C-alpha positions in Angstrom: 160.7 110.5 37.5 163.7 111.3 35.3 166.9 109.4 36.1 170.6 109.5 35.2 173.7 107.3 35.6 176.7 108.2 37.7 179.6 108.9 35.3 182.0 107.1 37.6 180.3 103.9 38.9 177.3 103.9 36.5 174.7 103.4 39.3 171.2 104.7 38.4 170.2 107.9 40.3 167.4 110.5 40.4 167.9 113.4 38.1 168.0 115.9 41.0 170.8 114.1 42.8 174.0 116.2 43.1 176.1 113.4 44.5 176.2 109.7 43.8 174.7 107.6 46.6 177.1 104.8 45.8 180.5 106.3 45.4 180.1 110.0 46.3 181.0 111.4 42.9 179.8 115.0 42.3 177.3 114.8 39.5 177.5 118.5 38.6 180.9 119.8 37.6 184.2 117.9 37.9 184.5 114.4 39.4 185.4 114.4 43.1 188.1 111.8 42.6 191.1 111.4 40.4 189.7 110.0 37.1 190.6 106.4 36.3 191.2 107.4 32.7 192.5 110.7 31.3 189.7 112.4 29.4 190.4 113.7 26.0 190.4 117.3 27.2 192.8 116.6 30.0 196.5 117.2 29.4 199.0 114.9 31.3 200.2 118.0 33.2 196.7 118.6 34.7 196.6 115.1 36.3 198.3 115.2 39.8 201.0 112.7 40.5 200.1 109.9 43.0 201.3 110.6 46.5 204.4 108.7 47.7 203.6 106.1 50.3 206.4 106.0 52.9 207.4 102.9 54.8 206.0 104.3 58.0 202.6 105.0 56.6 199.7 103.7 58.7 197.4 101.3 56.9 193.8 101.1 58.2 191.7 98.2 57.1 187.9 98.1 57.2 186.0 96.3 59.9 185.0 92.8 59.1 181.4 94.0 59.1 182.1 95.6 55.7 181.6 92.2 54.1 179.8 90.3 56.9 176.6 92.4 56.6 176.1 91.0 53.2 176.9 87.5 54.3 174.5 87.1 57.2 171.2 86.9 55.2 172.8 84.4 52.8 174.1 82.1 55.6 170.5 82.1 57.0 169.0 81.4 53.6 171.5 78.6 53.1 170.6 77.0 56.4 166.9 77.1 55.6 167.5 75.8 52.0 169.5 72.8 53.2 166.3 71.5 54.8 163.9 72.3 51.9 166.0 72.2 48.7 165.5 68.6 47.7 166.1 69.3 44.0 169.6 70.7 44.0 170.7 69.4 47.4 171.8 72.9 48.5 173.8 73.7 45.3 171.6 76.5 44.1 171.8 78.5 47.4 175.5 78.0 47.5 175.9 79.3 44.0 173.8 82.4 44.7 175.6 83.0 48.0 178.9 82.8 46.3 177.8 85.3 43.7 177.0 87.9 46.5 179.6 87.0 49.1 182.8 86.4 47.1 182.8 89.8 45.3 182.0 91.6 48.6 184.8 89.8 50.4 187.3 90.5 47.7 186.3 94.2 47.7 186.8 94.2 51.5 190.2 92.6 51.3 191.4 95.1 48.7 190.1 98.2 50.5 192.5 100.2 52.6 192.9 103.7 54.0 196.6 104.7 54.0 197.7 107.6 56.3 200.8 109.7 55.7 201.8 113.1 57.1 200.2 114.9 54.1 197.7 112.5 52.5 194.9 110.1 53.1 195.2 107.5 50.3 192.0 105.7 49.7 192.2 102.4 48.0 188.7 101.2 47.1 188.6 97.5 46.4 186.4 95.8 43.8 185.9 92.4 42.3 188.5 93.1 39.6 191.0 95.3 41.4 191.4 98.7 43.2 190.7 102.4 42.6 193.0 104.9 44.3 192.1 108.4 45.5 194.7 110.7 47.1 193.2 113.2 49.5 195.5 116.1 50.5 195.0 116.6 54.3 195.8 120.4 53.9 192.8 120.7 51.5 190.2 119.3 54.0 187.4 121.7 54.9 185.4 119.4 57.2 185.5 116.0 58.9 182.3 114.2 59.8 182.2 111.0 61.8 179.0 108.9 61.6 178.9 105.6 63.4 175.4 105.0 62.2 172.7 102.8 63.7 174.8 99.8 64.5 178.4 101.1 64.1 178.8 102.3 67.7 177.7 98.9 69.0 179.7 96.8 66.5 182.9 98.9 66.6 183.0 100.7 63.3 182.1 104.2 62.0 181.9 106.1 58.7 184.1 109.1 58.1 183.2 111.8 55.5 185.9 114.1 54.3 184.9 117.3 52.6 187.5 119.2 50.6 187.7 123.0 50.2 186.4 122.8 46.7 183.3 120.8 47.8 184.4 117.4 46.8 183.6 114.5 49.1 185.5 111.3 50.1 183.7 108.6 52.0 185.5 106.2 54.3 183.2 103.3 55.3 183.5 100.7 58.1 186.5 102.4 59.8 187.2 100.5 63.0 186.6 102.8 66.0 189.9 101.7 67.5 191.9 102.7 64.4 194.1 105.9 64.5 192.5 107.4 61.4 190.2 110.1 62.9 192.8 111.2 65.5 195.5 111.2 62.8 193.4 113.6 60.7 192.5 115.9 63.6 196.2 116.3 64.5 197.0 117.5 61.0 194.1 119.6 59.7 193.7 123.3 60.1 192.6 124.2 63.7 189.6 126.1 62.4 188.0 123.0 60.9 184.9 121.8 62.7 184.8 118.1 63.7 181.2 116.7 63.4 181.7 113.8 65.6 179.5 110.8 66.5 182.2 109.5 68.8 183.4 110.5 72.2 
């Protein structure tokens, strides 16, 4: 089957995919997020200015499960390896666990959803830093809330934001107790449907 790479995060995808399964980038047409670098055909005037973050902005952090899901299997493997790893005395499992857990934890710590009166500012963390995407609340076309299989039980949900031009923004591991969903609902157009997995 023919495959292609996402032009944003470089993950390998099927040729028919219209959106990246990793970062949500639209694969046909313009990128759904503000580009990290100005392309040659972009003039500075066409790149929107970053939204101002006021002092009273609400900062929503991801649930701890954002990094703990990737930790649990490695903790179990480490426990088993401590009994059977006679050659490296547990060093090899620790190294492999660190390779997986540390980047995920740093990404979690650097990820935040910042709520202002006019914007949702999405700061996606990574091992090397952050990527910022400013979503104008007035441009939202749809809000979808998806707790998923375990989210409702563990206290987190996913929120998908669809803009009027078809671009998508994905907010993952949003704590159910956070004000994010209610904040958006109070500010979007009344005609927008709310596809909700929460009560």
